[in-house]
ROMARPA-502187 format. One record per residue (C-alpha): residue number from 1; y negated, x, z negated. Coordinates in nm, 4 decimals, padded with zeros to 6 digits, always signed. Each point is the difference from the previous one (the first is absolute). Example, Ala and Ser with C-alpha at 12.3 -4.5 7.8 and 13.67 -1.06 7.14 Angstrom:
// residues 2
 num        y        x        z
   1 +00.4500 +01.2300 -00.7800
   2 -00.3440 +00.1370 +00.0660
This chain:
// residues 574
 num        y        x        z
   1 -15.9520 +03.3501 -03.8407
   2 -00.3143 -00.0673 -00.2032
   3 +00.0716 -00.3762 +00.0140
   4 +00.3099 +00.0657 -00.2106
   5 -00.1952 +00.1887 -00.2683
   6 -00.0402 -00.3135 -00.2188
   7 +00.3707 +00.0326 -00.0749
   8 -00.0858 +00.3264 -00.1808
   9 -00.2496 -00.1671 -00.2325
  10 +00.2533 -00.0670 -00.2817
  11 +00.0793 +00.3729 -00.0032
  12 -00.3591 +00.1253 -00.0044
  13 +00.0499 +00.1736 -00.3373
  14 +00.3041 +00.1903 +00.1234
  15 -00.1796 +00.1021 +00.3202
  16 -00.2885 +00.1389 -00.2084
  17 +00.2511 +00.1950 -00.2109
  18 +00.1522 +00.1391 +00.3223
  19 -00.3424 +00.1163 +00.1191
  20 -00.0849 +00.1592 -00.3362
  21 +00.3418 +00.1670 -00.0256
  22 -00.0228 +00.1258 +00.3589
  23 -00.3485 +00.1428 -00.0533
  24 +00.0998 +00.1691 -00.3266
  25 +00.3140 +00.1486 +00.1567
  26 -00.1907 +00.1354 +00.3004
  27 -00.2693 +00.1573 -00.2203
  28 +00.2730 +00.1823 -00.1895
  29 +00.1618 +00.1154 +00.3267
  30 -00.3370 +00.1131 +00.1365
  31 -00.0629 +00.1976 -00.3171
  32 +00.3255 +00.1965 +00.0390
  33 -00.1187 +00.2306 +00.2878
  34 -00.3146 +00.0828 -00.1985
  35 +00.2153 +00.0993 -00.2986
  36 +00.2219 +00.2048 +00.2320
  37 -00.3090 +00.1792 +00.1376
  38 -00.1051 +00.0817 -00.3572
  39 +00.3485 +00.1370 -00.0770
  40 -00.0150 +00.2311 +00.3040
  41 -00.3682 +00.1003 -00.0235
  42 -00.0300 +00.0327 -00.3781
  43 +00.3558 +00.0486 -00.1241
  44 +00.2091 +00.1873 +00.2542
  45 -00.2812 +00.2199 +00.1346
  46 -00.1035 +00.0984 -00.3561
  47 +00.3548 +00.0076 -00.1393
  48 -00.0948 -00.2537 -00.2703
  49 +00.3439 -00.1394 -00.1009
  50 -00.1270 -00.2378 -00.2755
  51 -00.2464 -00.1536 +00.2489
  52 +00.2822 -00.0411 +00.2555
  53 +00.2220 -00.1729 -00.2598
  54 -00.2803 -00.2239 -00.1278
  55 -00.1201 -00.1053 +00.3468
  56 +00.3608 -00.0341 +00.1221
  57 +00.0660 -00.2362 -00.2922
  58 -00.2943 -00.2138 +00.1069
  59 +00.1416 -00.0033 +00.3539
  60 +00.3397 -00.1180 -00.1263
  61 -00.1625 -00.2708 -00.2150
  62 -00.2109 -00.1226 +00.2929
  63 +00.3021 -00.0004 +00.2319
  64 +00.2191 -00.1959 -00.2449
  65 -00.2730 -00.2546 -00.0686
  66 -00.0658 -00.0381 +00.3753
  67 +00.3710 -00.0653 +00.0600
  68 +00.0115 -00.2654 -00.2765
  69 -00.3069 -00.1715 +00.1439
  70 +00.1501 +00.0061 +00.3517
  71 +00.3259 -00.1553 -00.1266
  72 -00.1938 -00.2692 -00.1884
  73 -00.2143 -00.0773 +00.3054
  74 +00.3118 -00.0240 +00.2218
  75 +00.1644 -00.2379 -00.2468
  76 -00.3061 -00.2257 -00.0201
  77 -00.0530 +00.0088 +00.3781
  78 +00.3598 -00.1069 +00.0635
  79 -00.0272 -00.2752 -00.2573
  80 -00.3274 -00.1362 +00.1416
  81 +00.1202 +00.0129 +00.3628
  82 +00.3264 -00.1794 -00.0842
  83 -00.1823 -00.2669 -00.2006
  84 -00.2456 -00.0399 +00.2888
  85 +00.2802 -00.0513 +00.2540
  86 +00.1723 -00.2468 -00.2344
  87 -00.3205 -00.2062 -00.0239
  88 -00.0584 +00.0079 +00.3772
  89 +00.3594 -00.1092 +00.0717
  90 -00.0301 -00.2799 -00.2551
  91 -00.3297 -00.1172 +00.1497
  92 +00.1521 +00.0096 +00.3495
  93 +00.3007 -00.2030 -00.1113
  94 -00.2093 -00.2594 -00.1845
  95 -00.2434 -00.0247 +00.2921
  96 +00.2782 -00.0389 +00.2569
  97 +00.1620 -00.2704 -00.2137
  98 -00.3071 -00.2153 +00.0677
  99 +00.0242 +00.0412 +00.3771
 100 +00.0935 -00.2927 +00.2159
 101 +00.2666 +00.0438 +00.2638
 102 -00.2800 +00.0597 +00.2506
 103 -00.0946 +00.3297 -00.1688
 104 +00.3652 +00.1066 -00.0171
 105 +00.0283 -00.0669 +00.3717
 106 -00.3101 +00.2127 +00.0696
 107 +00.1041 +00.3132 -00.1898
 108 +00.3782 -00.0207 +00.0066
 109 +00.2472 +00.0438 -00.2839
 110 +00.1001 +00.3567 +00.0909
 111 -00.3641 +00.1124 +00.0108
 112 -00.0694 -00.1600 -00.3385
 113 +00.2952 +00.1896 -00.1459
 114 -00.1263 +00.3282 +00.1482
 115 -00.3519 -00.0597 -00.1289
 116 +00.1259 -00.0842 -00.3491
 117 +00.2239 +00.3073 -00.0228
 118 -00.0638 +00.2845 +00.2446
 119 -00.3758 -00.0492 +00.0323
 120 -00.0516 -00.0349 -00.3746
 121 +00.2082 +00.3161 -00.0510
 122 -00.2219 +00.1898 +00.2461
 123 -00.3125 -00.1007 -00.1917
 124 +00.1682 +00.0785 -00.3325
 125 +00.0949 +00.3520 +00.1130
 126 -00.3512 +00.0742 +00.1249
 127 -00.1580 -00.1365 -00.3187
 128 +00.2282 +00.2243 -00.2037
 129 -00.1011 +00.2939 +00.2190
 130 -00.3696 -00.0878 -00.0303
 131 +00.0179 -00.0165 -00.3783
 132 +00.1875 +00.3279 -00.0204
 133 -00.1345 +00.2030 +00.2940
 134 -00.3122 -00.1606 +00.1425
 135 -00.1649 +00.0103 -00.3428
 136 +00.1242 +00.3543 -00.0551
 137 -00.0854 +00.1519 +00.3390
 138 -00.3779 -00.0751 +00.0048
 139 -00.0419 +00.1288 -00.3570
 140 +00.1907 +00.3152 +00.0855
 141 -00.1856 +00.0492 +00.3297
 142 -00.3468 -00.0383 -00.1528
 143 +00.0873 +00.1888 -00.3168
 144 +00.1612 +00.2842 +00.1969
 145 -00.3077 +00.0375 +00.2206
 146 -00.2354 -00.0023 -00.3027
 147 +00.2027 +00.2630 -00.1869
 148 +00.0381 +00.2124 +00.3138
 149 -00.3711 -00.0113 +00.0849
 150 -00.0896 +00.0837 -00.3594
 151 +00.2180 +00.3117 +00.0221
 152 -00.1212 +00.1257 +00.3392
 153 -00.2228 -00.2094 +00.2224
 154 +00.0193 +00.2458 +00.2906
 155 +00.3805 -00.0017 +00.0191
 156 -00.0048 -00.3837 -00.0197
 157 -00.1316 -00.0055 +00.3572
 158 +00.3651 +00.0465 +00.1067
 159 +00.0846 -00.3424 -00.1532
 160 -00.2955 -00.1755 +00.1580
 161 +00.1137 +00.1333 +00.3381
 162 +00.3646 -00.1025 -00.0397
 163 -00.0479 -00.3461 -00.1544
 164 -00.1668 -00.1727 +00.3021
 165 +00.2647 +00.1449 +00.2343
 166 +00.2827 -00.1313 -00.2208
 167 -00.1657 -00.3397 -00.0501
 168 -00.0552 -00.0393 +00.3757
 169 +00.3650 +00.0752 +00.0779
 170 +00.1186 -00.2496 -00.2636
 171 -00.2251 -00.2765 +00.1387
 172 +00.1178 +00.0705 +00.3563
 173 +00.3669 -00.0259 -00.0971
 174 -00.0552 -00.3108 -00.2140
 175 -00.1801 -00.1826 +00.2839
 176 +00.3034 +00.0525 +00.2225
 177 +00.2461 -00.1241 -00.2641
 178 -00.1830 -00.3020 -00.1461
 179 +00.0548 -00.2467 +00.2927
 180 +00.3728 +00.0696 -00.0064
 181 +00.0369 -00.1188 -00.3608
 182 -00.0860 -00.3577 +00.1012
 183 +00.2631 +00.0151 +00.2728
 184 +00.2595 +00.1215 -00.2497
 185 -00.0598 -00.2974 -00.2319
 186 +00.0283 -00.2467 +00.2911
 187 +00.3258 +00.1642 +00.1049
 188 +00.1213 -00.0248 -00.3585
 189 -00.0627 -00.3761 +00.0256
 190 +00.2058 -00.0086 +00.3195
 191 +00.2871 +00.1896 -00.1650
 192 +00.0008 -00.2377 -00.2964
 193 -00.0031 -00.3012 +00.2326
 194 +00.3010 +00.1205 +00.2014
 195 +00.1895 +00.1093 -00.3088
 196 -00.0604 -00.3329 -00.1730
 197 +00.0966 -00.2027 +00.3075
 198 +00.3191 +00.1972 +00.0551
 199 +00.1146 -00.0122 -00.3621
 200 -00.0733 -00.3707 -00.0401
 201 +00.1592 -00.0847 +00.3358
 202 +00.2934 +00.2406 -00.0240
 203 +00.2544 -00.2810 +00.0461
 204 -00.1688 -00.1174 +00.3196
 205 -00.0345 +00.3565 +00.1277
 206 +00.3708 +00.0642 -00.0483
 207 +00.1089 -00.3393 +00.1264
 208 -00.1839 +00.0567 +00.3286
 209 +00.1128 +00.3620 +00.0175
 210 -00.3594 +00.1249 +00.0053
 211 +00.0453 +00.2881 -00.2439
 212 -00.0618 +00.2601 +00.2722
 213 -00.3107 -00.1829 +00.1219
 214 -00.1424 -00.0233 -00.3538
 215 +00.0709 +00.3699 -00.0541
 216 -00.1916 +00.0836 +00.3154
 217 -00.2875 -00.2270 -00.0996
 218 -00.0211 +00.1551 -00.3454
 219 +00.0379 +00.3535 +00.1358
 220 -00.2877 -00.0603 +00.2409
 221 -00.2298 -00.1082 -00.2846
 222 +00.1305 +00.2780 -00.2236
 223 -00.0628 +00.2626 +00.2654
 224 -00.3510 -00.1344 +00.0629
 225 -00.0723 +00.0396 -00.3716
 226 +00.1553 +00.3483 +00.0045
 227 -00.2030 +00.1080 +00.3032
 228 -00.3253 -00.1106 -00.1626
 229 +00.0983 +00.1796 -00.3193
 230 +00.0771 +00.3157 +00.1967
 231 -00.3397 -00.0168 +00.1710
 232 -00.1670 -00.0250 -00.3401
 233 +00.2173 +00.2815 -00.1301
 234 -00.0877 +00.2243 +00.2940
 235 -00.3713 -00.0522 -00.0623
 236 +00.0232 +00.0524 -00.3746
 237 +00.2238 +00.3044 +00.0487
 238 -00.3044 +00.1904 +00.1217
 239 -00.1960 -00.0677 -00.3166
 240 +00.1762 +00.2227 -00.2545
 241 +00.0356 +00.3085 +00.2256
 242 -00.3649 -00.0311 +00.1070
 243 -00.1142 -00.0243 -00.3607
 244 +00.2167 +00.2949 -00.1055
 245 -00.1351 +00.2056 +00.2916
 246 -00.3612 -00.0694 -00.0965
 247 +00.0775 +00.0632 -00.3656
 248 +00.1685 +00.3341 +00.0669
 249 -00.2819 +00.1123 +00.2299
 250 -00.2435 -00.0945 -00.2763
 251 +00.1957 +00.2061 -00.2535
 252 +00.0023 +00.2992 +00.2359
 253 -00.3761 -00.0364 +00.0476
 254 -00.0501 -00.0144 -00.3777
 255 +00.2034 +00.3173 -00.0542
 256 -00.1745 +00.1742 +00.2879
 257 -00.3567 -00.0788 -00.1039
 258 +00.0861 +00.0202 -00.3688
 259 +00.1323 +00.3526 +00.0456
 260 -00.3224 +00.0958 +00.1750
 261 -00.2047 -00.1347 -00.2933
 262 +00.2234 +00.1735 -00.2546
 263 -00.0432 +00.3247 +00.1903
 264 -00.3781 -00.0553 -00.0124
 265 +00.0177 -00.0622 -00.3761
 266 -00.1243 -00.3584 +00.0327
 267 +00.3305 -00.1614 -00.1117
 268 +00.2726 +00.0730 -00.2547
 269 +00.3739 -00.0172 +00.0707
 270 +00.0641 -00.2746 -00.2569
 271 -00.2810 -00.2073 +00.1469
 272 +00.1547 +00.0282 +00.3474
 273 +00.3387 -00.1082 -00.1393
 274 -00.1627 -00.3024 -00.1653
 275 -00.1940 -00.0693 +00.3176
 276 +00.3265 -00.0053 +00.1993
 277 +00.1519 -00.2449 -00.2482
 278 -00.3010 -00.2276 +00.0369
 279 +00.0474 +00.0311 +00.3745
 280 +00.3611 -00.1155 -00.0333
 281 -00.1092 -00.2929 -00.2161
 282 -00.2670 -00.1026 +00.2501
 283 +00.2418 +00.0201 +00.2939
 284 +00.2784 -00.1839 -00.1807
 285 -00.2440 -00.2717 -00.1025
 286 -00.0789 -00.0427 +00.3701
 287 +00.3713 -00.0176 +00.0766
 288 +00.0384 -00.2756 -00.2615
 289 -00.2963 -00.1854 +00.1491
 290 +00.1441 +00.0335 +00.3489
 291 +00.3317 -00.1478 -00.1145
 292 -00.1928 -00.2895 -00.1506
 293 -00.2020 -00.0476 +00.3196
 294 +00.3278 -00.0277 +00.1896
 295 +00.1576 -00.2463 -00.2420
 296 -00.3064 -00.2172 -00.0614
 297 -00.0240 -00.1321 +00.3607
 298 +00.3614 -00.1150 -00.0169
 299 -00.0699 -00.1694 -00.3317
 300 -00.3092 -00.1592 +00.1530
 301 +00.2164 -00.1539 +00.2707
 302 +00.2368 -00.1319 -00.2670
 303 -00.2904 -00.1230 -00.2146
 304 -00.1435 -00.1834 +00.3014
 305 +00.3341 -00.1726 +00.0582
 306 +00.0174 -00.0987 -00.3681
 307 -00.3549 -00.1348 +00.0080
 308 +00.0772 -00.2000 +00.3142
 309 +00.2475 -00.1963 -00.2117
 310 -00.2223 -00.0234 -00.3089
 311 -00.3009 -00.1060 +00.2088
 312 +00.1964 -00.2619 +00.1916
 313 -00.0845 -00.3386 -00.1432
 314 +00.2630 -00.2681 -00.0012
 315 -00.0782 -00.2739 +00.2480
 316 +00.1284 -00.2499 -00.2568
 317 -00.1770 -00.0049 -00.3360
 318 -00.0517 -00.2372 -00.2902
 319 -00.3089 -00.2239 -00.0015
 320 -00.2719 +00.0543 -00.2608
 321 +00.0559 -00.3423 -00.1540
 322 +00.3690 -00.0666 +00.0457
 323 +00.1217 -00.3566 -00.0214
 324 +00.3148 -00.1043 -00.1821
 325 +00.2899 -00.1982 +00.1386
 326 +00.0400 -00.3314 -00.1821
 327 +00.2933 -00.1880 +00.1448
 328 +00.3694 +00.0048 +00.0786
 329 -00.0059 +00.2339 +00.2997
 330 -00.0877 -00.2114 +00.3018
 331 -00.0666 +00.2192 +00.3047
 332 -00.2207 -00.1077 +00.2860
 333 -00.0711 +00.1835 +00.3258
 334 -00.3266 -00.1361 +00.1382
 335 -00.0553 +00.1009 +00.3660
 336 +00.1111 +00.3569 -00.0698
 337 -00.0430 +00.2684 +00.2661
 338 +00.1114 +00.3573 -00.0669
 339 +00.0351 +00.3112 +00.2115
 340 +00.1130 +00.3517 -00.0869
 341 -00.2624 +00.2769 +00.0286
 342 -00.0374 +00.1050 +00.3623
 343 +00.2189 -00.2828 +00.1335
 344 -00.1131 -00.1780 +00.3166
 345 +00.1269 -00.3436 -00.0924
 346 +00.0401 -00.1615 -00.3432
 347 +00.3356 -00.0013 -00.1761
 348 -00.0866 -00.3472 -00.1334
 349 -00.2296 -00.2439 +00.1810
 350 -00.1461 -00.3128 -00.1627
 351 +00.2951 -00.0582 -00.2369
 352 -00.0275 -00.3011 -00.2336
 353 +00.2567 -00.1523 -00.2383
 354 +00.0519 -00.0858 -00.3670
 355 +00.2942 +00.1166 -00.2158
 356 +00.0322 -00.2189 -00.3087
 357 +00.1557 +00.0751 -00.3411
 358 +00.3568 -00.1206 -00.0347
 359 +00.0559 +00.0292 +00.3746
 360 +00.1473 +00.2614 +00.2281
 361 -00.2061 +00.0901 +00.3039
 362 +00.1984 +00.1946 +00.2579
 363 -00.1489 +00.2068 +00.2800
 364 +00.1998 +00.0719 +00.3116
 365 -00.0757 +00.1475 +00.3375
 366 +00.0907 +00.2758 +00.2395
 367 -00.0478 +00.3690 -00.0778
 368 -00.3709 +00.0860 -00.0015
 369 -00.1068 -00.3599 -00.0532
 370 -00.2015 +00.0982 -00.3132
 371 +00.2335 -00.1175 -00.2776
 372 -00.0242 +00.3131 -00.2185
 373 -00.3706 +00.0333 +00.0748
 374 -00.0500 -00.3500 -00.1364
 375 +00.1720 +00.0843 -00.3289
 376 -00.1985 +00.3249 -00.0351
 377 -00.3250 -00.1971 -00.0143
 378 +00.0984 -00.1844 -00.3186
 379 +00.0206 +00.3051 -00.2345
 380 -00.3007 +00.1493 +00.1868
 381 +00.1831 +00.2912 +00.1568
 382 -00.2445 -00.0814 +00.2791
 383 -00.2997 -00.2326 +00.0130
 384 -00.0559 -00.2702 +00.2610
 385 -00.2445 +00.0431 +00.2865
 386 -00.0959 -00.3681 +00.0037
 387 +00.0971 -00.3002 -00.2058
 388 +00.1306 -00.0135 -00.3566
 389 +00.3196 +00.0544 -00.1957
 390 -00.0274 -00.2251 -00.3072
 391 +00.2071 -00.0086 -00.3177
 392 -00.0662 -00.3185 -00.1952
 393 -00.3187 -00.0463 +00.1996
 394 -00.1362 +00.3509 -00.0739
 395 -00.0405 +00.2526 +00.2805
 396 +00.2119 +00.3051 -00.0804
 397 -00.3004 +00.2184 +00.0944
 398 -00.1882 -00.1554 -00.2943
 399 +00.2750 +00.0987 -00.2437
 400 +00.0881 +00.3349 -00.1541
 401 +00.2993 +00.1531 +00.1757
 402 +00.2006 +00.0282 -00.3232
 403 -00.0630 -00.3705 -00.0703
 404 +00.1278 -00.0927 +00.3462
 405 +00.3090 +00.2140 -00.0291
 406 +00.0993 -00.0751 -00.3593
 407 +00.1048 -00.3501 +00.1111
 408 +00.2053 +00.1215 +00.2958
 409 +00.3652 +00.0872 +00.0303
 410 +00.0172 +00.2025 +00.3210
 411 +00.3175 +00.1119 +00.1751
 412 -00.0843 +00.2251 +00.2975
 413 +00.1763 +00.0052 +00.3321
 414 +00.1434 +00.3423 -00.0774
 415 +00.1471 +00.0046 -00.3496
 416 -00.1725 +00.2701 -00.2025
 417 +00.1676 +00.1268 -00.3175
 418 -00.0891 +00.2911 -00.2263
 419 +00.2134 +00.2716 -00.1499
 420 +00.1117 -00.1000 -00.3491
 421 +00.2323 -00.2687 -00.1344
 422 +00.0629 -00.3546 +00.1187
 423 -00.1725 -00.1336 -00.3131
 424 -00.3086 +00.2146 +00.0610
 425 -00.0281 -00.1273 +00.3567
 426 +00.0274 -00.3668 -00.1012
 427 -00.2511 +00.0580 -00.2834
 428 -00.2462 +00.1525 +00.2487
 429 -00.2085 -00.3193 +00.0083
 430 +00.0467 -00.0895 -00.3665
 431 +00.0644 +00.2822 -00.2448
 432 +00.0668 -00.2395 -00.2929
 433 +00.3142 -00.1547 +00.1472
 434 +00.3101 -00.0160 -00.2200
 435 +00.3427 +00.0886 +00.1377
 436 +00.0882 -00.3709 -00.0055
 437 -00.3024 -00.0864 +00.2145
 438 +00.0906 +00.2766 +00.2418
 439 +00.3536 -00.1351 +00.0329
 440 -00.1379 -00.3507 +00.0623
 441 -00.2145 +00.1349 +00.2853
 442 +00.2977 +00.1921 +00.1398
 443 +00.2140 -00.3133 -00.0258
 444 -00.2501 -00.2018 +00.2017
 445 -00.0312 +00.2828 +00.2558
 446 +00.3817 +00.0068 +00.0371
 447 -00.0006 +00.3629 -00.1189
 448 +00.1718 -00.0342 -00.3377
 449 +00.3522 +00.0523 +00.1366
 450 -00.0539 +00.3438 +00.1498
 451 -00.2137 +00.1058 -00.3005
 452 +00.2773 -00.0942 -00.2429
 453 +00.2490 +00.1917 +00.2131
 454 -00.1969 +00.3206 -00.0480
 455 +00.1125 +00.2295 -00.2798
 456 -00.3288 -00.0095 -00.1928
 457 -00.1073 -00.3497 +00.0974
 458 -00.3767 -00.0404 -00.0312
 459 -00.0312 +00.3699 -00.0814
 460 +00.1693 +00.1081 +00.3229
 461 -00.2069 +00.2556 +00.1864
 462 -00.1779 -00.0781 +00.3246
 463 -00.0784 +00.2971 +00.2197
 464 -00.3251 +00.0475 +00.1904
 465 -00.0800 -00.3043 +00.2186
 466 +00.3319 -00.1535 -00.1092
 467 +00.2025 +00.2288 +00.2256
 468 +00.3172 -00.0627 -00.2060
 469 -00.0151 -00.3766 +00.0656
 470 +00.0741 -00.2100 +00.3046
 471 -00.2737 -00.1860 +00.1860
 472 +00.1043 -00.3326 -00.1503
 473 +00.0129 +00.1418 -00.3532
 474 -00.3500 +00.1443 +00.0377
 475 -00.1332 -00.3315 +00.1251
 476 +00.1546 -00.1908 -00.2893
 477 -00.1437 +00.2419 -00.2575
 478 -00.3415 -00.0336 +00.1656
 479 +00.0304 -00.3792 -00.0252
 480 +00.1068 +00.0293 -00.3660
 481 -00.3058 +00.2172 -00.0684
 482 -00.2277 -00.2726 +00.1407
 483 +00.1829 -00.2788 -00.1870
 484 -00.0262 +00.1884 -00.3295
 485 -00.3807 -00.0365 +00.0062
 486 +00.0281 -00.3810 +00.0081
 487 -00.3162 -00.0218 +00.2116
 488 -00.1714 -00.3087 +00.1369
 489 +00.0410 +00.1193 +00.3603
 490 +00.2981 +00.1635 +00.1718
 491 -00.0346 +00.1913 +00.3280
 492 +00.3292 +00.0773 +00.1723
 493 -00.0532 +00.2129 +00.3108
 494 +00.3258 -00.0301 +00.1921
 495 +00.1701 +00.0893 -00.3283
 496 +00.3404 -00.1542 +00.0790
 497 +00.0673 +00.1792 +00.3295
 498 +00.2621 +00.2366 -00.1474
 499 +00.1911 -00.2801 -00.1753
 500 +00.3012 -00.1755 +00.1425
 501 -00.0291 -00.3753 +00.0598
 502 +00.1999 -00.0908 -00.3086
 503 -00.2122 +00.2142 -00.2353
 504 -00.3152 -00.1192 +00.1758
 505 +00.0924 -00.3632 -00.0629
 506 +00.0877 +00.0618 -00.3672
 507 -00.3254 +00.1893 -00.0529
 508 -00.2153 -00.2730 +00.1545
 509 +00.1744 -00.2631 -00.2152
 510 -00.0575 +00.2069 -00.3150
 511 -00.3652 +00.0501 +00.0942
 512 -00.0524 -00.3759 +00.0313
 513 +00.1297 -00.0431 -00.3545
 514 -00.2041 +00.2816 -00.1621
 515 -00.3291 -00.0237 +00.1913
 516 -00.0549 -00.3741 -00.0185
 517 -00.3745 +00.0165 -00.0696
 518 -00.0797 +00.3122 +00.2031
 519 -00.1562 +00.0323 +00.3431
 520 +00.2435 +00.1766 +00.2323
 521 -00.0932 +00.1592 +00.3314
 522 +00.3067 +00.1110 +00.1857
 523 -00.0010 +00.2092 +00.3180
 524 +00.3339 -00.0007 +00.1783
 525 +00.1677 +00.0550 +00.3339
 526 +00.2999 -00.2267 -00.0603
 527 -00.0368 -00.3710 +00.0498
 528 +00.2688 -00.0545 -00.2635
 529 -00.2263 +00.1684 -00.2579
 530 -00.2996 -00.2254 +00.0688
 531 +00.1546 -00.3334 +00.0967
 532 -00.0159 -00.1429 -00.3527
 533 -00.3637 +00.0976 -00.0540
 534 -00.2522 -00.2725 -00.0792
 535 -00.2078 +00.1149 +00.2963
 536 +00.0570 +00.2555 +00.2724
 537 -00.2841 +00.1777 +00.1763
 538 +00.0808 +00.1262 +00.3478
 539 -00.2090 +00.2997 +00.1054
 540 -00.0334 +00.1142 +00.3575
 541 -00.2183 +00.2984 +00.0943
 542 -00.2023 -00.0376 -00.3191
 543 -00.0682 -00.3716 +00.0415
 544 +00.1516 -00.3005 -00.1727
 545 +00.2278 -00.1622 +00.2580
 546 +00.1260 -00.2733 -00.2285
 547 +00.0298 -00.1229 -00.3593
 548 +00.2626 -00.2376 -00.1338
 549 +00.3489 -00.0349 -00.1415
 550 +00.3075 +00.1295 +00.1766
 551 +00.0818 -00.3394 +00.1500
 552 -00.3582 -00.0665 +00.1071
 553 -00.0359 +00.3337 +00.1743
 554 +00.3451 -00.0252 +00.1521
 555 -00.1029 -00.3270 +00.1566
 556 -00.3474 +00.0943 +00.1216
 557 -00.0707 +00.3767 +00.0046
 558 +00.1165 +00.1936 +00.3049
 559 -00.0348 +00.3470 -00.1543
 560 +00.2014 -00.1023 -00.3072
 561 +00.2614 -00.1562 +00.2261
 562 +00.0290 +00.3295 +00.1908
 563 +00.0493 +00.1915 -00.3258
 564 +00.2683 -00.2429 -00.1153
 565 +00.1765 +00.0048 +00.3370
 566 -00.0041 +00.3800 +00.0182
 567 +00.1649 +00.0269 -00.3409
 568 +00.2526 -00.2713 +00.0748
 569 +00.0940 +00.1850 +00.3175
 570 +00.0665 +00.3065 -00.2161
 571 +00.2365 -00.2003 -00.2127
 572 -00.2420 -00.0799 -00.2842
 573 -00.0083 -00.3555 -00.1162
 574 -00.3356 -00.1667 -00.0210
């Protein structure tokens, strides 16, 4: 956890106030038994009522002031711990935003969510406990021992006998429990993964009648988490009874030996009463420390998981001296080879072509041919293994990522919308758009009709991930969002698959009219979508199998001919 301590630096003043307030409050509490001993020894024994009232008043004043200090410390501790967790979550989010897709693939979305929420909460709770209890317990333990020894050093031997026994038992129990905390966090990841998959894929689960199977799968993970939690609970269940047993035996020993010393005239009754209170304070301080020792290992596991994310460096980063793009958006792939981490063979192998401004370059091929992988290299979602991806003659690796992406209009294979209004989603790439500009983009994307039909028009609500829209509507809004940026380069990753042929044709015609000077890269499965492209690139198993127009490829490229024939046989016109 010490690696996360820099996040506490802005709150150093408040932490110092917590320490001062805790120390002052404990000194007042430690003074109370001494005052009580004076009341018994000097007031009650001698029947001195004024002394009892005066000393009792001091006791009340000390108690009230100690309570106020404790409340203030608790307030500050809660405030600091919450601010700390806010800063850690923010740093995690900002750091993760700079990850490439490779880092997302390594950790997993569900694990990142767990680390940003559950793990941060674990650390927050322990920090709050440390500020309130871990600072309090040592002061009380040391102060209690000092006050007790100063009252009767001989009787203090009872404490020095009990403390090592109690500490040894706490360490033994903690060593059994600590390894299980790591398992619990991993099983929390597994629960989040299954829950997220099931909720996102609920339509598929129901359509394939797999509800029972998913219940069993979730129950298995849930029960594994429960069983681990029960094992931890069983171990920790021994701690409190063991501590209470040792504490009660210690109190009995104090009364026993204290009575002997009183009988011998070496100790007064009030002193024994105060001594017993110091004994309770010492034992309870150990109980507080033991609770912290149990919680800290779990927080350490969570802190380690947080630091794994913060320490992970993005494989894609901006160069020290970034170059600027100075052109109209020409894209060139120069002998590009790319493979995913851990893959045996490359997804793209020695791919070369040029996509010029004012032209549409279409990419077609079978599933797994590398079409989407090719598009992902342009915005630097991944970097090439060999070769170069050039924009206007500049390698994208020599440019700042934001400079590469600000000139792109990207429409992903799976339409991704955000909760909010239609206008907010279209403005996602350009927050300064007027309503008229939004409608122009929607018009081009063939989405204006269904938007106008909605009750609130541009202000109509879109639910999470666009769940209240059809697949075709989501795709058209995604296309409108890209068009609204008016970029130099458009990347369409199979973005027309949910559209009917009529809408597809109208959309492609509108695009030709509104993106005259732009470079368009279009990934598609339908031949009808790509046949009017200025050049078509045929990919096969990551390699370029042919480049040309529709007619040229139809006449000379066997793979393209097979694609055309397969779609014609399914009733699709080439």
